[in-house]
C-alpha angles and dihedrals in degrees: 000000000000133000124200125183108230101177134359113191101180097174092053093040093237130133128182121190140167118238109197134188093017135118133246089248093057093043090052093046090056090047096051096043090048092055101032109029108034105097125225134173122264136159110268103169131034125189107199111202098171130007118162093156122113091256120098115240091246093054092047092050089048091053093050092048091058095052109114111236123198107250130220105195093182093062103042137052133207106263089242091054098040121112087238088060093230098311091120129263141155089274095061106023135061119201119215133172139194130198122175140157131200153279086064149090109249115221134193089249088071093064110105116216127202088218117051090205091062109057131133113293094218109041092187094060105128115230104175144337115236125201123209111303095011116128140196123196122164149143125222137197118205124193139177114265141161132245093242087067097046137342092243087072093054110114094207148302117306120181141147144199134199114272106255122230117200125197125185119200122215090260091047091059087079095057097095090159088082088072092064095039099048106100091201099048093240093152136061138179119256111184102318095325135097111247136174117262098228093194093061102031093104088057091068110118095193096249091153095223092129092051092050094046095047092043092238097315088112112052127193119194134175123241102223092198099049125065137188108217125202122195118186113183125209087217103260089104133008118257088249091054091048093055094043093049089047091054092049091049091050092050091051091051092052091048090051090049092049091049092048091048091052091052092049091057091059 
């Protein structure tokens, strides 16, 4: 098995890498664990002390729950894995508060966190618009959770596709029309012949337009053992952290299975 980083856009929170000599089962395991098992922080409880805005308490709480919060996995535990056994302590809960008075638009940047490392990822996220005299005053409790419980605990989008392989026959080299028709710019002109644009070949999404246009002289096939992976983070964790945490979670699951299997043989 081999992994090659193709593109690492840190500012945009996107990572693209090639997974080679693997199987669909393994690739899909990484994808599922990355989206469903890697924990991130999100608001779970909201104590609304004052709310004279036009928003119902339930809508306000829902908005707050969906705000992405930067996550420090070294400082917090999942409630189920915490020494307090989920009763609630500084190792598994983060306290936040919000006080605002109109007229104003209330943004996520106005949320005060007890931990400076764990603050809203996007400060300009609007929460509510207050008119003159309207007030918001509330306390929040955020905890680590997993995407399998609720989408607010999903760290990002992880997906993959088969690595495409493109072949051009001698007759197909004259089909320059493929250059204009390819939506991913996978072809280029070399001399007077059609050629593969090696920089963009991994962008091919197997649409088959080039095959149809060239009447089969250009062939696009999928490599069932090589995959192009895409990781798009919502900002709580970096894409690299998401994949590393996913691999650790998958290792732990396999260890648990091996241990359970050993016990069953006795």
